N, CA, C and O atoms as CSV, one atom per row, in Angstrom:
chain,resi,resn,atom,element,x,y,z
A,1,MET,N,N,0.667,-1.140,-0.142
A,1,MET,CA,C,-0.017,-0.051,0.149
A,1,MET,C,C,0.960,1.368,-0.103
A,1,MET,O,O,2.019,1.468,0.516
A,2,ASN,N,N,0.589,2.266,-0.897
A,2,ASN,CA,C,1.167,3.437,-0.956
A,2,ASN,C,C,0.929,4.450,0.185
A,2,ASN,O,O,-0.230,4.483,0.598
A,3,THR,N,N,1.908,5.367,0.828
A,3,THR,CA,C,1.591,6.205,1.629
A,3,THR,C,C,1.810,7.408,1.081
A,3,THR,O,O,2.747,7.381,0.283
A,4,TYR,N,N,1.121,8.813,1.252
A,4,TYR,CA,C,1.402,10.022,0.749
A,4,TYR,C,C,1.613,10.860,1.883
A,4,TYR,O,O,1.159,10.509,2.972
A,5,LYS,N,N,2.290,11.995,1.750
A,5,LYS,CA,C,2.230,12.960,2.639
A,5,LYS,C,C,2.107,14.281,1.914
A,5,LYS,O,O,2.643,14.379,0.810
A,6,GLY,N,N,1.410,15.370,2.462
A,6,GLY,CA,C,1.299,16.506,1.779
A,6,GLY,C,C,2.442,17.420,1.765
A,6,GLY,O,O,3.247,17.619,2.675
A,7,LYS,N,N,2.390,18.010,0.456
A,7,LYS,CA,C,3.830,18.790,0.443
A,7,LYS,C,C,3.355,20.440,0.144
A,7,LYS,O,O,4.027,21.080,-0.665
A,8,LEU,N,N,2.329,21.010,0.738
A,8,LEU,CA,C,1.761,22.188,0.553
A,8,LEU,C,C,2.677,23.291,1.121
A,8,LEU,O,O,2.877,24.269,0.400
A,9,ASN,N,N,3.281,23.235,2.392
A,9,ASN,CA,C,4.395,24.048,2.780
A,9,ASN,C,C,5.349,24.201,1.791
A,9,ASN,O,O,5.531,25.357,1.409
A,10,LYS,N,N,5.987,23.343,1.294
A,10,LYS,CA,C,6.891,23.281,0.357
A,10,LYS,C,C,6.531,24.216,-0.990
A,10,LYS,O,O,7.297,25.012,-1.533
A,11,ILE,N,N,5.391,23.953,-1.312
A,11,ILE,CA,C,4.747,24.425,-2.837
A,11,ILE,C,C,4.427,25.943,-2.320
A,11,ILE,O,O,4.533,26.910,-3.075
A,12,ARG,N,N,4.017,26.054,-0.928
A,12,ARG,CA,C,3.587,27.656,-0.769
A,12,ARG,C,C,5.003,28.396,-0.818
A,12,ARG,O,O,5.137,29.295,-1.649
A,13,GLU,N,N,6.104,28.059,0.054
A,13,GLU,CA,C,7.456,28.624,0.004
A,13,GLU,C,C,7.761,28.985,-1.277
A,13,GLU,O,O,8.172,30.107,-1.572
A,14,GLU,N,N,7.547,27.915,-2.214
A,14,GLU,CA,C,8.276,28.151,-3.764
A,14,GLU,C,C,7.621,29.220,-4.513
A,14,GLU,O,O,8.230,29.928,-5.316
A,15,LYS,N,N,6.161,29.355,-4.202
A,15,LYS,CA,C,5.527,30.318,-4.733
A,15,LYS,C,C,5.297,31.559,-3.887
A,15,LYS,O,O,4.513,32.460,-4.185
A,16,ARG,N,N,5.996,31.518,-2.890
A,16,ARG,CA,C,5.982,32.681,-2.038
A,16,ARG,C,C,4.738,33.365,-1.531
A,16,ARG,O,O,4.572,34.585,-1.532
A,17,ILE,N,N,3.775,32.353,-1.045
A,17,ILE,CA,C,2.498,32.667,-0.716
A,17,ILE,C,C,2.018,32.221,0.911
A,17,ILE,O,O,2.123,31.055,1.293
A,18,THR,N,N,1.562,33.160,1.664
A,18,THR,CA,C,1.217,32.931,3.006
A,18,THR,C,C,0.205,31.776,2.959
A,18,THR,O,O,-0.328,31.316,1.949
A,19,GLN,N,N,0.034,31.384,4.262
A,19,GLN,CA,C,-1.357,30.527,4.555
A,19,GLN,C,C,-2.440,31.220,4.520
A,19,GLN,O,O,-3.446,30.647,4.102
A,20,SER,N,N,-2.526,32.492,4.902
A,20,SER,CA,C,-3.779,33.329,4.731
A,20,SER,C,C,-3.904,33.671,3.328
A,20,SER,O,O,-5.024,33.444,2.869
A,21,GLU,N,N,-3.145,34.105,2.611
A,21,GLU,CA,C,-3.258,34.428,1.334
A,21,GLU,C,C,-3.952,33.179,0.414
A,21,GLU,O,O,-4.865,33.301,-0.402
A,22,LEU,N,N,-3.237,31.946,0.801
A,22,LEU,CA,C,-3.847,30.813,0.081
A,22,LEU,C,C,-5.214,30.410,0.483
A,22,LEU,O,O,-6.030,30.007,-0.347
A,23,ALA,N,N,-5.474,30.515,1.756
A,23,ALA,CA,C,-6.901,30.276,2.277
A,23,ALA,C,C,-7.772,31.393,1.508
A,23,ALA,O,O,-8.829,31.064,0.969
A,24,VAL,N,N,-7.398,32.458,1.478
A,24,VAL,CA,C,-8.407,33.519,0.745
A,24,VAL,C,C,-8.601,33.190,-0.655
A,24,VAL,O,O,-9.693,33.321,-1.207
A,25,ALA,N,N,-7.366,32.685,-1.344
A,25,ALA,CA,C,-7.466,32.519,-2.655
A,25,ALA,C,C,-8.402,31.349,-3.004
A,25,ALA,O,O,-9.227,31.423,-3.915
A,26,ALA,N,N,-8.216,30.189,-2.172
A,26,ALA,CA,C,-8.980,28.947,-2.384
A,26,ALA,C,C,-10.284,28.853,-1.776
A,26,ALA,O,O,-11.102,27.976,-2.054
A,27,GLY,N,N,-10.505,30.038,-0.706
A,27,GLY,CA,C,-12.064,30.215,-0.144
A,27,GLY,C,C,-12.257,28.867,1.022
A,27,GLY,O,O,-13.292,28.253,1.280
A,28,VAL,N,N,-11.008,28.694,1.541
A,28,VAL,CA,C,-11.152,27.641,2.588
A,28,VAL,C,C,-10.537,28.364,4.002
A,28,VAL,O,O,-9.900,29.418,4.004
A,29,PRO,N,N,-10.878,27.547,5.212
A,29,PRO,CA,C,-10.312,28.284,6.277
A,29,PRO,C,C,-8.829,28.119,6.553
A,29,PRO,O,O,-8.311,27.026,6.328
A,30,GLN,N,N,-8.042,29.224,7.071
A,30,GLN,CA,C,-6.764,29.213,7.074
A,30,GLN,C,C,-6.245,27.960,7.965
A,30,GLN,O,O,-5.246,27.340,7.599
A,31,PRO,N,N,-6.961,27.597,9.166
A,31,PRO,CA,C,-6.562,26.336,9.811
A,31,PRO,C,C,-6.535,24.974,8.924
A,31,PRO,O,O,-5.871,23.988,9.245
A,32,TYR,N,N,-7.294,25.053,7.843
A,32,TYR,CA,C,-6.988,23.925,6.895
A,32,TYR,C,C,-5.729,23.904,6.308
A,32,TYR,O,O,-5.007,22.908,6.244
A,33,ILE,N,N,-5.419,25.230,5.795
A,33,ILE,CA,C,-4.049,25.194,5.127
A,33,ILE,C,C,-3.112,25.001,6.089
A,33,ILE,O,O,-2.110,24.414,5.680
A,34,SER,N,N,-3.111,25.373,7.494
A,34,SER,CA,C,-2.192,25.093,8.538
A,34,SER,C,C,-1.908,23.404,8.643
A,34,SER,O,O,-0.828,22.814,8.615
A,35,ARG,N,N,-3.137,22.920,8.761
A,35,ARG,CA,C,-2.873,21.391,9.344
A,35,ARG,C,C,-2.816,20.536,7.844
A,35,ARG,O,O,-2.852,19.308,7.910
A,36,PHE,N,N,-2.743,21.077,6.739
A,36,PHE,CA,C,-2.735,20.314,5.313
A,36,PHE,C,C,-1.793,19.114,5.421
A,36,PHE,O,O,-2.211,17.956,5.395
A,37,ASP,N,N,-0.591,19.420,5.536
A,37,ASP,CA,C,0.511,18.385,5.481
A,37,ASP,C,C,0.479,17.300,6.544
A,37,ASP,O,O,1.102,16.248,6.402
A,38,LYS,N,N,-0.303,17.593,7.674
A,38,LYS,CA,C,-0.135,16.686,8.659
A,38,LYS,C,C,-1.731,15.914,8.629
A,38,LYS,O,O,-1.998,15.109,9.520
A,39,SER,N,N,-2.432,16.130,7.880
A,39,SER,CA,C,-3.725,15.410,7.762
A,39,SER,C,C,-3.587,14.443,6.786
A,39,SER,O,O,-2.905,14.523,5.764
A,40,GLU,N,N,-4.444,13.300,7.251
A,40,GLU,CA,C,-4.350,12.056,6.510
A,40,GLU,C,C,-5.600,11.915,5.658
A,40,GLU,O,O,-5.580,11.190,4.664
A,41,GLN,N,N,-6.622,12.544,5.996
A,41,GLN,CA,C,-7.893,12.678,5.303
A,41,GLN,C,C,-8.203,14.250,4.929
A,41,GLN,O,O,-8.006,15.184,5.707
A,42,HIS,N,N,-8.707,14.365,3.642
A,42,HIS,CA,C,-9.022,15.638,3.002
A,42,HIS,C,C,-10.478,15.818,2.668
A,42,HIS,O,O,-11.138,14.810,2.413
A,43,ASN,N,N,-10.947,16.805,2.650
A,43,ASN,CA,C,-12.393,17.103,2.035
A,43,ASN,C,C,-12.107,17.475,0.727
A,43,ASN,O,O,-11.351,18.411,0.469
A,44,ILE,N,N,-12.808,16.629,-0.331
A,44,ILE,CA,C,-12.484,16.661,-1.588
A,44,ILE,C,C,-12.528,18.048,-2.243
A,44,ILE,O,O,-11.724,18.517,-3.049
A,45,LYS,N,N,-13.675,18.627,-1.710
A,45,LYS,CA,C,-14.037,20.294,-2.203
A,45,LYS,C,C,-12.883,21.024,-1.836
A,45,LYS,O,O,-12.375,21.773,-2.670
A,46,ASN,N,N,-12.345,20.899,-0.581
A,46,ASN,CA,C,-11.190,21.755,-0.353
A,46,ASN,C,C,-10.028,21.291,-1.152
A,46,ASN,O,O,-9.378,22.224,-1.625
A,47,LEU,N,N,-9.657,20.280,-1.388
A,47,LEU,CA,C,-8.507,19.676,-2.157
A,47,LEU,C,C,-8.661,20.276,-3.490
A,47,LEU,O,O,-7.648,20.824,-3.924
A,48,PHE,N,N,-9.710,20.293,-4.235
A,48,PHE,CA,C,-10.026,21.028,-5.528
A,48,PHE,C,C,-9.580,22.608,-5.430
A,48,PHE,O,O,-8.674,23.098,-6.104
A,49,ALA,N,N,-10.290,23.236,-4.577
A,49,ALA,CA,C,-10.080,24.549,-4.249
A,49,ALA,C,C,-8.672,24.942,-4.063
A,49,ALA,O,O,-8.166,25.868,-4.697
A,50,VAL,N,N,-8.017,24.205,-3.156
A,50,VAL,CA,C,-6.605,24.489,-2.741
A,50,VAL,C,C,-5.754,24.250,-4.180
A,50,VAL,O,O,-4.994,25.166,-4.493
A,51,ALA,N,N,-5.825,23.163,-5.013
A,51,ALA,CA,C,-5.101,22.897,-6.159
A,51,ALA,C,C,-5.480,23.985,-7.354
A,51,ALA,O,O,-4.669,24.452,-8.153
A,52,ASN,N,N,-6.899,24.283,-7.294
A,52,ASN,CA,C,-7.340,25.243,-8.332
A,52,ASN,C,C,-6.513,26.577,-8.165
A,52,ASN,O,O,-6.059,27.192,-9.130
A,53,ALA,N,N,-6.342,27.015,-6.694
A,53,ALA,CA,C,-5.811,28.377,-6.310
A,53,ALA,C,C,-4.358,28.476,-6.828
A,53,ALA,O,O,-3.920,29.538,-7.269
A,54,LEU,N,N,-3.562,27.255,-6.759
A,54,LEU,CA,C,-2.251,27.078,-7.118
A,54,LEU,C,C,-2.040,26.724,-8.512
A,54,LEU,O,O,-0.914,26.654,-9.004
A,55,ASN,N,N,-3.046,26.514,-9.113
A,55,ASN,CA,C,-2.841,26.071,-10.622
A,55,ASN,C,C,-2.036,24.808,-10.736
A,55,ASN,O,O,-0.987,24.688,-11.369
A,56,LEU,N,N,-2.628,23.924,-10.078
A,56,LEU,CA,C,-1.943,22.447,-9.707
A,56,LEU,C,C,-2.924,21.414,-10.148
A,56,LEU,O,O,-4.061,21.753,-10.477
A,57,LYS,N,N,-2.484,19.996,-10.173
A,57,LYS,CA,C,-3.317,18.821,-10.144
A,57,LYS,C,C,-3.375,18.660,-8.639
A,57,LYS,O,O,-2.535,19.158,-7.890
A,58,ILE,N,N,-4.402,17.946,-8.236
A,58,ILE,CA,C,-4.607,17.547,-6.742
A,58,ILE,C,C,-3.420,16.591,-6.647
A,58,ILE,O,O,-2.934,16.664,-5.518
A,59,ASP,N,N,-2.815,15.767,-7.388
A,59,ASP,CA,C,-1.831,14.802,-6.930
A,59,ASP,C,C,-0.518,15.496,-6.816
A,59,ASP,O,O,0.501,14.981,-6.355
A,60,GLU,N,N,-0.632,16.755,-7.290
A,60,GLU,CA,C,0.845,17.423,-7.101
A,60,GLU,C,C,0.983,18.208,-5.723
A,60,GLU,O,O,1.920,18.934,-5.391
A,61,LEU,N,N,-0.125,17.908,-5.020
A,61,LEU,CA,C,-0.142,18.515,-3.637
A,61,LEU,C,C,0.456,17.400,-2.519
A,61,LEU,O,O,0.436,17.595,-1.303
A,62,PHE,N,N,0.904,16.387,-3.069
A,62,PHE,CA,C,1.373,15.058,-2.250
A,62,PHE,C,C,2.429,14.659,-3.032
A,62,PHE,O,O,2.629,14.955,-4.211
A,63,GLU,N,N,3.259,13.796,-2.124
A,63,GLU,CA,C,4.401,12.929,-2.491
A,63,GLU,C,C,4.401,11.604,-1.668
A,63,GLU,O,O,3.963,11.493,-0.523
A,64,PRO,N,N,4.969,10.599,-2.439
A,64,PRO,CA,C,4.785,9.201,-1.816
A,64,PRO,C,C,6.026,9.195,-0.673
A,64,PRO,O,O,7.049,9.864,-0.816
A,65,VAL,N,N,5.788,8.418,0.359
A,65,VAL,CA,C,6.343,8.322,1.317
A,65,VAL,C,C,6.710,6.610,1.263
A,65,VAL,O,O,5.822,5.787,1.038
A,66,GLU,N,N,7.961,6.269,1.473
A,66,GLU,CA,C,8.424,4.887,1.373
A,66,GLU,C,C,8.098,4.525,2.668
A,66,GLU,O,O,8.325,5.238,3.645
A,67,THR,N,N,7.498,3.281,2.709
A,67,THR,CA,C,7.443,2.395,3.944
A,67,THR,C,C,7.868,1.204,3.809
A,67,THR,O,O,8.175,0.876,2.663
A,68,PRO,N,N,8.003,0.306,4.781
A,68,PRO,CA,C,8.602,-1.046,4.543
A,68,PRO,C,C,7.697,-1.959,3.675
A,68,PRO,O,O,8.148,-2.864,2.974
A,69,GLU,N,N,6.339,-1.637,3.783
A,69,GLU,CA,C,5.441,-2.400,3.041
A,69,GLU,C,C,5.564,-2.051,1.354
A,69,GLU,O,O,5.142,-2.818,0.489
A,70,SER,N,N,6.187,-0.818,1.093
A,70,SER,CA,C,6.241,-0.392,-0.433
A,70,SER,C,C,7.452,-0.680,-0.781
A,70,SER,O,O,7.817,-0.187,-1.848
A,71,LYS,N,N,8.368,-1.480,-0.081
A,71,LYS,CA,C,9.827,-1.768,-0.845
A,71,LYS,C,C,9.486,-3.129,-1.508
A,71,LYS,O,O,10.327,-3.710,-2.194
């Protein structure tokens, strides 16, 4: 089974956008942005909103994590 972790903080830093700015652009609560990378479950509506605000595909918001089972 593949495991993924969020990489929104990394993307935000590259695009030089704050959590608050992204929250406004995506129309989601700022705490959602703050917890994004630590969360294991996401609201699909919020995922689309964040990805659209950053001009990305949803899968670009995550990166695979190697686990013993995935080797």
